[in-house]
C-alpha positions as CSV (number, residue, x, y, z in Angstrom):
1,M,-20.6,1.3,57.7
2,K,-24.2,2.2,56.8
3,K,-24.9,3.0,60.5
4,E,-21.8,5.3,60.6
5,M,-22.9,7.1,57.4
6,K,-26.4,7.5,58.8
7,K,-24.9,9.1,62.0
8,Q,-22.9,11.5,59.9
9,S,-25.9,12.3,57.8
10,N,-28.0,13.0,60.9
11,A,-25.2,15.1,62.4
12,R,-25.1,17.2,59.2
13,L,-28.9,17.5,59.4
14,I,-28.8,19.0,62.9
15,L,-25.9,21.3,62.1
16,R,-27.9,22.6,59.2
17,F,-30.3,24.2,61.6
18,V,-27.8,24.8,64.5
19,V,-25.3,26.9,62.5
20,P,-27.7,29.9,62.0
21,C,-28.4,29.9,65.8
22,L,-24.8,29.4,66.8
23,P,-24.1,33.0,67.9
24,L,-27.1,32.8,70.4
25,F,-26.0,29.4,71.6
26,L,-22.4,30.5,72.1
27,A,-23.6,33.6,74.0
28,A,-25.8,31.3,76.2
29,F,-22.8,29.0,76.8
30,A,-20.5,31.9,77.7
31,L,-23.0,33.2,80.3
32,S,-23.5,29.7,81.6
33,I,-19.7,29.5,82.2
34,L,-19.9,32.8,84.0
35,N,-22.6,31.3,86.3
36,T,-20.5,28.3,87.0
37,V,-17.5,30.5,88.0
38,C,-19.8,32.6,90.2
39,Q,-21.1,29.5,91.9
40,A,-17.6,28.2,92.5
41,L,-16.5,31.5,94.1
42,I,-19.2,31.7,96.8
43,P,-17.9,28.6,98.8
44,Q,-14.5,30.2,98.7
45,V,-15.8,33.4,100.3
46,I,-17.6,31.3,102.9
47,R,-14.4,29.5,103.6
48,V,-12.6,32.8,104.3
49,G,-15.4,34.0,106.5
50,V,-15.6,30.7,108.6
51,D,-11.8,30.5,109.0
52,G,-11.6,34.1,109.9
53,V,-14.3,33.7,112.7
54,L,-12.6,30.6,114.0
55,G,-9.2,32.1,113.7
56,Q,-8.0,29.1,111.6
57,D,-5.4,30.5,109.1
58,A,-7.4,33.5,108.3
59,A,-4.4,34.8,106.4
60,K,-4.5,31.8,104.1
61,I,-6.8,33.6,101.7
62,P,-7.3,32.2,98.1
63,A,-5.2,34.1,95.6
64,M,-8.3,35.4,93.7
65,F,-9.6,37.2,96.9
66,R,-6.2,38.5,98.2
67,P,-6.6,41.9,96.5
68,L,-10.0,42.3,98.2
69,F,-8.5,41.7,101.7
70,S,-5.2,43.4,101.1
71,G,-4.3,46.0,103.8
72,R,-7.3,45.1,106.0
73,D,-7.2,44.1,109.6
74,L,-8.1,40.4,109.4
75,S,-8.6,40.2,113.2
76,D,-11.6,42.6,112.8
77,I,-14.1,39.8,112.5
78,P,-17.3,42.0,112.0
79,A,-15.6,44.0,109.3
80,M,-14.3,40.9,107.6
81,L,-17.8,39.2,107.7
82,L,-19.4,42.3,106.3
83,L,-16.9,42.3,103.5
84,C,-17.5,38.6,102.8
85,A,-21.3,39.2,102.8
86,L,-20.9,42.2,100.4
87,T,-18.7,40.0,98.2
88,I,-21.3,37.2,98.1
89,V,-24.0,39.8,97.2
90,V,-21.9,41.1,94.3
91,I,-21.2,37.6,93.1
92,A,-24.8,36.6,93.4
93,A,-25.8,39.8,91.4
94,V,-23.4,38.8,88.6
95,N,-24.7,35.3,88.8
96,I,-28.3,36.5,88.4
97,I,-27.5,38.7,85.4
98,G,-25.6,35.8,83.8
99,N,-28.4,33.3,84.6
100,Y,-31.0,35.7,83.1
101,G,-28.8,36.3,80.0
102,A,-28.2,32.6,79.5
103,R,-31.9,31.7,79.7
104,V,-32.8,34.5,77.3
105,M,-30.1,33.5,74.8
106,T,-31.0,29.8,75.1
107,T,-34.7,30.6,74.6
108,K,-34.0,32.7,71.5
109,G,-31.6,30.2,70.1
110,S,-33.9,27.2,70.8
111,E,-37.0,28.9,69.3
112,K,-35.1,30.0,66.2
113,F,-33.7,26.5,65.8
114,V,-37.2,24.9,66.1
115,M,-38.7,27.5,63.8
116,L,-36.2,26.8,61.1
117,L,-36.7,23.1,61.5
118,R,-40.5,23.3,61.4
119,N,-40.4,25.6,58.4
120,S,-38.0,23.3,56.6
121,L,-40.2,20.3,57.4
122,Y,-43.4,22.0,56.2
123,D,-41.8,23.3,53.0
124,H,-40.3,19.9,52.3
125,I,-43.6,18.1,52.9
126,Q,-45.3,20.5,50.5
127,H,-43.0,19.3,47.7
128,L,-43.2,15.6,48.3
129,P,-44.9,13.5,45.7
130,F,-48.5,12.4,46.2
131,S,-47.5,8.8,46.3
132,W,-45.5,9.5,49.5
133,F,-48.6,10.6,51.3
134,V,-50.5,7.6,50.2
135,K,-48.1,5.3,52.0
136,E,-47.7,7.4,55.2
137,A,-50.2,7.7,58.1
138,T,-51.3,11.3,58.7
139,G,-51.2,11.0,62.5
140,D,-47.6,9.7,62.3
141,I,-46.5,12.6,60.1
142,I,-48.1,15.0,62.5
143,Q,-46.3,13.4,65.5
144,R,-43.0,13.5,63.7
145,C,-43.5,17.3,63.0
146,T,-44.6,18.0,66.6
147,S,-43.5,15.6,69.3
148,D,-40.3,14.5,67.6
149,V,-39.4,18.2,66.8
150,E,-39.8,19.0,70.5
151,T,-37.6,16.1,71.5
152,I,-34.8,17.3,69.1
153,K,-35.3,20.8,70.4
154,G,-34.8,19.6,74.0
155,F,-31.7,17.6,72.9
156,V,-30.0,20.5,71.1
157,T,-30.9,23.4,73.4
158,Q,-30.9,21.6,76.7
159,Q,-29.1,18.3,76.8
160,L,-26.3,19.1,74.4
161,L,-25.5,22.5,76.0
162,E,-26.0,20.9,79.5
163,V,-23.4,18.2,78.7
164,I,-20.8,20.8,77.7
165,R,-21.6,22.9,80.8
166,I,-21.4,19.9,83.1
167,V,-18.1,18.8,81.7
168,F,-16.7,22.3,82.2
169,L,-18.2,22.4,85.8
170,I,-16.7,19.1,86.8
171,T,-13.3,20.1,85.3
172,F,-13.3,23.5,87.0
173,Y,-14.5,22.3,90.4
174,M,-12.0,19.4,90.4
175,I,-9.1,21.7,89.6
176,I,-10.1,23.9,92.6
177,M,-10.5,20.9,94.8
178,F,-7.2,19.3,93.9
179,R,-5.4,22.6,94.6
180,M,-7.0,22.5,98.1
181,N,-6.5,18.8,99.0
182,V,-5.5,15.9,96.8
183,R,-6.7,13.1,99.0
184,I,-10.3,14.3,99.3
185,S,-10.4,15.2,95.6
186,L,-9.2,11.7,94.6
187,A,-12.0,10.2,96.7
188,A,-14.6,12.4,95.0
189,L,-13.1,11.8,91.6
190,A,-13.2,8.0,92.0
191,F,-17.0,8.0,92.1
192,I,-17.5,10.1,89.0
193,P,-16.9,7.3,86.4
194,V,-19.0,4.9,88.6
195,I,-22.0,7.3,88.6
196,V,-21.6,8.3,84.9
197,G,-21.1,4.7,83.8
198,Y,-24.1,3.5,85.7
199,S,-26.3,6.1,84.3
200,F,-25.1,5.6,80.8
201,V,-25.5,1.8,80.8
202,F,-28.9,2.0,82.4
203,F,-30.4,4.5,79.9
204,T,-28.7,2.7,77.0
205,K,-30.4,-0.5,78.0
206,I,-33.9,1.1,78.2
207,A,-33.5,3.2,75.0
208,H,-35.7,0.7,73.1
209,R,-38.4,1.3,75.7
210,F,-38.5,5.0,74.8
211,R,-38.6,4.0,71.1
212,E,-41.6,1.8,71.7
213,A,-43.4,4.6,73.6
214,D,-42.8,7.0,70.7
215,I,-44.2,4.5,68.2
216,A,-47.2,3.9,70.5
217,E,-47.8,7.6,70.7
218,G,-47.7,7.9,66.9
219,Q,-50.3,5.1,66.6
220,L,-52.5,6.8,69.2
221,S,-52.3,10.1,67.3
222,T,-53.1,8.4,64.0
223,L,-56.2,6.7,65.6
224,V,-57.5,10.0,67.0
225,Q,-56.9,11.8,63.8
226,E,-58.8,9.2,61.8
227,D,-61.7,9.1,64.2
228,L,-62.0,12.9,64.3
229,T,-61.8,13.1,60.5
230,G,-64.4,10.3,60.0
231,V,-66.7,11.3,62.9
232,R,-69.7,11.2,60.7
233,V,-69.0,7.7,59.5
234,V,-68.5,6.6,63.1
235,R,-71.8,8.1,64.1
236,A,-73.7,6.9,61.0
237,F,-72.7,3.2,61.6
238,G,-72.9,3.4,65.4
239,R,-69.2,2.5,65.7
240,E,-68.6,4.6,68.9
241,P,-68.2,1.5,71.2
242,Y,-65.9,-0.1,68.7
243,E,-63.8,3.0,68.2
244,Q,-63.8,3.6,72.0
245,K,-62.5,0.0,72.5
246,R,-59.7,0.6,69.9
247,F,-58.7,3.8,71.6
248,D,-58.8,2.2,75.0
249,E,-56.5,-0.6,73.8
250,K,-53.9,1.7,72.3
251,N,-54.2,4.2,75.1
252,S,-53.7,1.4,77.7
253,R,-50.7,0.1,75.8
254,F,-49.2,3.6,75.6
255,S,-49.9,4.1,79.3
256,N,-48.5,0.7,80.3
257,L,-45.3,1.5,78.4
258,W,-44.8,4.7,80.4
259,I,-45.6,2.9,83.6
260,R,-42.9,0.3,82.9
261,L,-40.6,3.1,82.1
262,G,-41.5,4.9,85.3
263,Q,-40.8,1.7,87.3
264,L,-37.4,1.3,85.6
265,L,-36.6,5.0,86.2
266,S,-37.6,4.5,89.9
267,V,-35.0,1.7,90.1
268,Y,-32.4,4.0,88.5
269,W,-33.0,7.0,90.8
270,S,-33.1,4.8,93.9
271,T,-29.9,3.0,93.1
272,G,-28.3,6.3,92.0
273,D,-29.3,7.9,95.3
274,L,-27.5,5.0,97.1
275,I,-24.3,5.4,95.0
276,S,-24.4,9.2,95.5
277,G,-25.1,8.9,99.2
278,T,-22.1,6.6,99.5
279,E,-19.9,9.0,97.7
280,V,-21.0,11.9,100.0
281,L,-20.4,9.8,103.0
282,V,-16.9,8.8,101.9
283,V,-15.9,12.3,101.0
284,S,-17.4,13.6,104.3
285,L,-15.5,11.0,106.4
286,I,-12.2,11.7,104.7
287,G,-12.8,15.4,105.0
288,I,-13.5,15.1,108.8
289,F,-10.4,13.0,109.2
290,E,-8.2,15.6,107.3
291,A,-9.7,18.4,109.4
292,V,-9.0,16.6,112.7
293,K,-5.5,16.1,111.6
294,G,-5.2,19.8,110.7
295,T,-4.4,19.1,107.1
296,I,-7.4,21.4,106.1
297,T,-9.3,24.1,108.0
298,V,-12.9,24.0,108.9
299,G,-13.6,26.5,106.1
300,E,-11.9,24.3,103.6
301,Y,-13.9,21.3,104.8
302,I,-17.2,23.2,104.3
303,T,-16.0,24.3,100.9
304,F,-15.2,20.7,99.9
305,I,-18.6,19.5,101.1
306,S,-20.2,22.4,99.1
307,Y,-18.3,21.5,95.9
308,N,-19.1,17.8,96.3
309,A,-22.8,18.5,96.8
310,S,-22.8,20.8,93.8
311,L,-21.2,18.0,91.7
312,T,-23.5,15.2,92.7
313,W,-26.5,16.2,90.6
314,P,-24.6,17.3,87.5
315,I,-22.6,14.0,87.5
316,R,-25.7,11.9,87.7
317,S,-27.3,14.1,85.0
318,L,-24.3,13.6,82.7
319,G,-24.7,9.9,82.4
320,R,-28.5,10.2,82.1
321,I,-28.2,13.0,79.4
322,V,-25.6,11.1,77.4
323,A,-27.8,8.0,77.4
324,M,-31.0,10.0,76.7
325,M,-29.3,11.1,73.5
326,S,-30.4,7.8,72.1
327,R,-34.0,8.9,72.4
328,A,-33.2,12.1,70.6
329,G,-31.4,9.9,68.0
330,V,-34.7,8.1,67.4
331,S,-36.5,11.4,66.9
332,I,-33.7,12.6,64.6
333,D,-34.1,9.4,62.5
334,R,-37.8,10.0,62.2
335,I,-37.4,13.6,61.2
336,A,-34.6,12.7,58.8
337,Y,-37.0,10.1,57.2
338,I,-39.2,13.0,56.1
339,L,-36.4,15.5,55.1
340,N,-34.5,12.8,53.2
341,A,-37.6,11.8,51.2
342,R,-37.1,12.6,47.6
343,E,-39.0,15.8,46.5
344,E,-41.0,16.0,43.4
345,K,-38.6,17.2,40.8
346,D,-39.0,18.7,37.3
347,L,-36.5,18.0,34.5
348,P,-33.5,20.4,34.4
349,E,-34.7,21.8,31.1
350,T,-38.5,22.3,31.1
351,R,-40.6,23.3,28.1
352,T,-43.7,25.3,27.5
353,A,-46.8,24.0,25.8
354,D,-50.1,25.2,24.6
355,M,-52.3,24.0,27.5
356,R,-55.3,24.5,25.2
357,G,-54.0,21.9,22.8
358,D,-55.0,18.3,22.3
359,I,-54.4,15.9,25.1
360,V,-52.9,12.6,23.9
361,F,-52.5,9.4,25.9
362,D,-50.0,7.3,23.9
363,H,-49.7,3.6,24.8
364,V,-50.0,4.4,28.6
365,S,-49.4,1.5,31.0
366,F,-49.3,1.9,34.8
367,Q,-49.4,0.0,38.0
368,Y,-49.2,1.2,41.6
369,E,-46.4,0.1,43.9
370,G,-47.0,-3.3,45.2
371,G,-50.0,-3.9,42.9
372,G,-50.9,-5.3,39.6
373,P,-51.3,-3.4,36.3
374,V,-54.1,-0.8,36.4
375,L,-53.8,0.6,32.9
376,K,-52.7,-1.6,30.0
377,D,-51.6,0.1,26.7
378,V,-54.2,2.8,26.8
379,S,-54.3,5.2,23.8
380,F,-56.7,8.0,22.9
381,T,-56.9,11.7,22.1
382,I,-58.9,14.4,23.7
383,P,-59.4,17.2,21.1
384,A,-58.9,20.7,22.4
385,G,-62.0,22.5,23.5
386,K,-64.2,19.4,23.5
387,T,-66.0,17.4,26.2
388,F,-64.5,14.0,26.8
389,A,-66.3,11.5,29.0
390,I,-64.9,8.4,30.7
391,L,-67.1,5.5,31.9
392,G,-66.1,2.2,33.5
393,N,-66.7,0.0,36.5
394,T,-64.9,0.4,39.8
395,G,-61.2,-0.3,39.5
396,S,-61.1,0.1,35.7
397,G,-58.5,2.9,35.9
398,K,-60.7,6.0,35.4
399,S,-59.2,8.1,38.2
400,T,-55.7,6.8,37.5
401,L,-55.9,8.4,34.1
402,I,-56.5,11.8,35.8
403,H,-53.8,11.2,38.5
404,L,-51.3,10.6,35.7
405,L,-52.5,13.7,33.7
406,D,-52.0,15.9,36.7
407,R,-48.7,14.2,37.5
408,L,-49.8,13.1,40.9
409,Y,-48.0,9.9,39.8
410,D,-45.3,9.9,37.1
411,L,-45.3,7.4,34.3
412,P,-42.5,4.8,34.4
413,E,-39.8,4.9,31.7
414,N,-41.6,2.4,29.5
415,G,-45.1,3.4,30.4
416,G,-45.9,5.4,27.4
417,R,-46.5,9.1,27.1
418,I,-49.1,11.8,27.9
419,M,-48.9,14.9,25.8
420,I,-50.6,18.3,25.9
421,G,-50.2,20.5,22.8
422,G,-47.6,18.0,21.5
423,V,-45.4,18.3,24.6
424,D,-44.8,15.4,27.0
425,I,-46.1,16.5,30.4
426,R,-42.9,15.2,32.0
427,D,-41.1,18.1,30.2
428,L,-43.5,20.6,31.8
429,P,-43.1,22.2,35.3
430,A,-45.5,20.4,37.6
431,E,-46.7,23.7,39.0
432,T,-47.5,25.1,35.6
433,L,-49.3,21.9,34.6
434,R,-51.5,21.8,37.8
435,K,-52.3,25.5,37.6
436,N,-53.8,24.8,34.1
437,I,-55.8,21.7,35.1
438,G,-58.8,22.4,37.3
439,M,-60.0,19.3,39.1
440,V,-63.1,18.4,41.1
441,L,-63.1,15.1,43.0
442,Q,-65.9,12.9,44.0
443,E,-65.1,13.7,47.7
444,P,-64.0,17.3,47.5
445,F,-61.9,18.7,50.4
446,L,-63.1,22.0,51.9
447,F,-61.0,24.0,54.3
448,S,-62.5,25.0,57.7
449,G,-63.1,28.6,56.7
450,T,-66.0,30.4,55.1
451,I,-67.7,29.4,51.8
452,R,-66.2,32.6,50.3
453,D,-62.7,31.5,51.4
454,N,-63.1,28.1,49.8
455,I,-64.5,29.3,46.5
456,C,-61.9,32.1,46.2
457,I,-59.0,30.1,47.6
458,T,-56.8,30.7,44.5
459,E,-57.6,34.4,44.3
460,D,-55.6,37.0,46.2
461,T,-58.2,39.7,45.5
462,P,-61.4,37.9,44.8
463,D,-64.0,39.5,42.5
464,E,-67.4,39.4,44.2
465,K,-69.3,39.3,40.9
466,E,-67.2,36.6,39.5
467,M,-67.6,34.5,42.6
468,R,-71.4,34.8,42.4
469,R,-71.3,34.0,38.7
470,V,-69.4,30.8,39.1
471,S,-71.7,29.9,42.1
472,E,-74.7,30.3,39.8
473,I,-73.1,28.1,37.2
474,A,-72.5,25.5,39.9
475,C,-76.2,25.8,41.0
476,V,-75.1,26.6,44.6
477,D,-75.7,30.3,44.8
478,S,-79.3,30.0,46.0
479,A,-78.3,27.4,48.6
480,I,-75.6,29.7,50.0
481,E,-77.9,32.7,50.1
482,S,-80.3,30.6,52.2
483,F,-77.8,30.4,55.0
484,T,-77.9,33.1,57.7
485,N,-74.4,34.4,56.9
486,G,-74.5,33.7,53.2
487,Y,-71.1,33.4,51.7
488,D,-69.5,34.1,55.1
489,T,-70.9,30.9,56.5
490,V,-68.2,28.8,58.2
491,V,-68.3,25.3,56.7
492,G,-66.5,23.6,59.5
493,E,-63.6,21.1,59.3
494,R,-63.6,19.4,55.8
495,G,-66.9,21.1,55.1
496,V,-68.8,19.0,57.6
497,T,-71.7,21.5,57.9
498,L,-72.6,21.1,54.2
499,S,-74.3,18.2,52.5
500,G,-72.4,16.1,50.0
501,G,-74.1,17.7,47.1
502,Q,-73.4,21.2,48.4
503,K,-69.8,20.4,49.0
504,Q,-69.4,19.1,45.4
505,R,-71.1,22.3,44.0
506,V,-68.9,24.6,46.1
507,A,-65.9,22.6,44.8
508,I,-67.1,23.1,41.2
509,A,-67.4,26.8,41.8
510,R,-63.9,26.9,43.3
511,M,-62.5,25.2,40.2
512,L,-64.4,27.5,37.8
513,M,-62.8,30.5,39.6
514,E,-59.5,29.3,38.3
515,K,-60.6,29.6,34.6
516,T,-58.3,26.7,33.7
517,P,-57.9,25.5,30.0
518,V,-58.6,21.9,31.2
519,M,-61.4,21.1,33.6
520,V,-61.7,17.6,35.1
521,F,-64.8,16.4,36.9
522,D,-63.9,13.1,38.6
523,D,-67.3,11.7,39.5
524,S,-68.1,15.1,41.0
525,F,-71.8,14.9,40.2
526,S,-72.4,11.7,42.2
527,A,-74.0,13.5,45.2
528,I,-76.1,15.8,43.0
529,D,-79.6,15.0,41.8
530,T,-80.3,14.4,38.1
531,E,-82.1,17.6,37.5
532,T,-79.3,19.8,39.1
533,D,-76.7,17.7,37.3
534,A,-78.3,18.6,34.0
535,K,-78.5,22.3,34.9
536,I,-74.9,22.5,35.9
537,R,-73.7,20.8,32.7
538,T,-75.9,23.1,30.6
539,S,-74.5,26.1,32.3
540,L,-71.0,24.8,31.9
541,K,-71.4,24.2,28.2
542,S,-72.4,27.8,27.6
543,S,-69.7,29.3,29.9
544,M,-66.6,27.1,29.6
545,G,-65.5,28.8,26.3
546,D,-62.7,26.9,24.7
547,S,-61.7,24.8,27.7
548,T,-61.3,21.1,27.4
549,V,-63.7,19.2,29.8
550,I,-63.1,15.7,31.0
551,L,-66.1,14.0,32.7
552,I,-65.8,10.8,34.8
553,A,-69.1,9.4,36.0
554,H,-71.2,6.3,36.5
555,R,-74.4,8.0,35.5
556,V,-75.0,7.8,31.7
557,T,-77.0,11.0,31.6
558,T,-73.9,12.9,32.8
559,L,-71.9,11.6,29.9
560,M,-74.2,11.1,27.0
561,Q,-73.9,14.7,25.6
562,A,-70.1,14.5,25.5
563,D,-68.3,14.8,22.2
564,T,-66.6,11.5,22.8
565,I,-67.2,8.8,25.4
566,L,-64.4,6.4,26.4
567,V,-65.4,3.1,28.1
568,L,-62.7,1.4,30.2
569,E,-62.7,-2.2,31.2
570,D,-60.0,-3.9,33.2
571,G,-57.6,-1.1,32.4
572,R,-58.0,-1.2,28.7
573,V,-60.0,0.8,26.1
574,A,-63.1,-1.3,25.5
575,E,-65.2,1.2,23.5
576,M,-65.0,4.8,22.3
577,G,-67.3,7.1,20.3
578,T,-70.3,9.3,20.7
579,H,-73.4,8.2,22.5
580,A,-75.1,7.4,19.2
581,D,-72.0,5.4,18.0
582,L,-71.9,3.3,21.2
583,M,-75.6,2.7,21.2
584,K,-75.1,1.0,17.8
585,I,-73.2,-1.8,19.6
586,P,-76.0,-4.1,20.9
587,D,-73.8,-6.2,23.1
588,G,-71.5,-3.3,24.1
589,I,-70.7,-2.3,27.7
590,Y,-72.1,1.2,27.2
591,H,-75.3,-0.1,25.7
592,R,-75.8,-2.6,28.6
593,I,-75.2,0.1,31.3
594,Y,-77.6,2.5,29.4
595,D,-80.3,-0.1,29.3
596,I,-80.0,-0.9,33.0
597,Q,-80.0,2.8,34.1
598,M,-82.9,3.6,31.7
599,G,-84.8,0.7,33.1
600,R,-85.4,-0.9,29.7
601,A,-84.5,-4.3,31.2
602,D,-87.6,-4.0,33.5
603,Q,-89.9,-5.0,30.7
604,D,-88.4,-8.5,30.5
605,A,-87.3,-8.9,34.1
606,P,-87.4,-12.5,35.4
607,E,-89.2,-13.3,38.6
608,P,-87.1,-12.9,41.7
609,G,-85.9,-16.2,43.1
610,T,-85.2,-17.7,39.7
611,A,-81.6,-18.2,38.4
612,A,-82.1,-15.4,35.8
613,G,-83.7,-13.1,38.4
614,N,-80.8,-13.7,40.8
615,N,-78.3,-12.9,38.1
616,L,-80.0,-9.7,37.2
617,A,-80.4,-8.7,40.8
618,G,-76.7,-9.0,41.2
619,D,-75.9,-6.7,38.4
620,G,-74.0,-3.5,39.2
621,G,-76.8,-1.3,37.8
622,T,-78.7,0.8,40.3
623,A,-82.0,0.3,38.6
624,G,-82.0,-3.5,38.0
625,G,-85.4,-5.0,37.2
626,A,-85.3,-7.7,39.8
627,R,-84.6,-5.3,42.5
628,R,-87.5,-3.1,41.4
629,A,-89.8,-6.1,41.3
630,A,-88.8,-7.0,44.9
631,D,-89.2,-3.4,46.0
632,A,-92.7,-3.2,44.6
633,R,-93.9,-5.5,47.4
634,Q,-92.4,-3.3,50.1
635,P,-94.1,-0.3,52.0
636,G,-93.6,3.0,50.2
637,A,-93.0,1.3,46.8
638,E,-95.4,3.7,45.1
639,N,-93.2,6.7,46.1
640,R,-90.0,5.0,45.0
641,T,-91.6,4.0,41.7
642,E,-92.7,7.6,41.1
643,N,-89.1,8.8,41.9
644,D,-87.8,6.2,39.3
645,R,-90.2,7.6,36.7
646,T,-89.0,11.1,37.4
647,E,-85.4,10.1,36.9
648,K,-86.1,8.1,33.7
649,T,-88.0,11.2,32.3
650,A,-85.0,13.4,33.0
651,M,-82.7,10.9,31.4
652,R,-84.8,10.6,28.3
653,K,-84.9,14.4,28.0
654,E,-81.1,14.3,28.2
655,E,-81.0,11.7,25.4
656,A,-83.4,13.8,23.3
């Protein structure tokens, strides 16, 4: 029952894109029918010519040609042959016109069909929830939108139309043949179900092989996409041999699958040739026997052979095409998987809210699909126009808070509420919400255009002065001007030509161009040195106006000037307050992290190798005393110590 419903759903899916192209496909089909009729007429003209030359019942002219030969001297062979030749030329000309028109209409129809399908796919993908992309491999999505779309295009515009044309051709030819001679026609007809059945059974049996090949191609595409995207990581870790080995394995499997398919297809074509050859032999022998008996003329015999030869390939193709539809069915299923994925939907009745109001997390609990709880009954308020900082170890739920605020993930029914200006964000249109929340991630994505394009990506008519102003705030203007082409420098795919810090600063400038009432910096200063970090935050403080700023970072100096600092631990609110408030908690998490990063633990650092020293060395802080003690014995320790002093000085200035 489910399978039947699935087939109906897939059929409706295809019809959705076929219907707008139906006039073009019908025109192509009509012209194809004209071609078939023209091809059927030519053997009849040859029959008249041959029988006329041999004097075998020249007067026995097919009804369709009688008006052409009416009143003419049929014994005048040269004149009759000339007339036959001219008739064939006219029929061939009509056939050429019909063939040209059929190809043009088919091309227009197929391209319109595939354009509509691609547009629908891309539009649908744009509206799918973020969680869907987390579960799906990018390479597989790309293959579904390219290779599978082409397979469906071939099915609809070639295989489906070809099946209809072949059925008409077989029916039309068999009617003509039966009117000429029943015995020979029955011999030809007897082989049709054998050839069609053999083709159908064969391709049905190997359909799963085509499915395996499609899956292998998707895996290969995914691997290539990942390697090209992460080329710097591959090079940095010297993983080229390993990645080459992975590619070779998947490529070999993909190639072997097609080799096995090729071997099976060779068996099919060889056996099919044997069956078709037997059919031609039987029809030829019966035709010769009938001609010797005088039941048919030589011209009719030649016509029969011509029709039979014209039927051989379409008949073999019919079974193959019908069976190959199973491969198209796989592609339709893969496309339907995307198009049937539930889009991100807003509530029927959406509300408006003051996006510059307070942001409230009210008893928020959340867990990702297939995982354990990430946030556990988290409650806090971010006052409007203030700077709110979030600190916590890896996996404590910092980024999840921002994902929920931006509705990249929706809260479950009993997962609490997130409100802006007193309105639940689930009651707000997602597009409105995201347009008012600017976000800079730790690993920002830059498009493969110019720096100007990336900074002004949200602006239809970018303001040059404003672009330079936000670039100065992000401390990236001087770096950009140092490039040969300045703001017109092409950054390459994913911004590969820029350093990590430059990419983060360009992303900050891009977000500032939006002038959003809420600005989120999700560990977006991690690749920026301490001094530049301080400059950017100072510039932001003087230019952000009444915008609410949310800072997520591991570096205490980035957070310590915030109006409120929230410390997360294991998905719960562990501490919250100003820097001064949190420093009053001697055994607090914030105080401990502050001491480690400021290097205050260095004074009492145990000797490396002792139990206490090992514990301290294993601490998550980046400036642990034991590590410094060990580094002091290494070459270049003086330079590193000087760098540590510089960082500490900057941090203490921040604190002051």
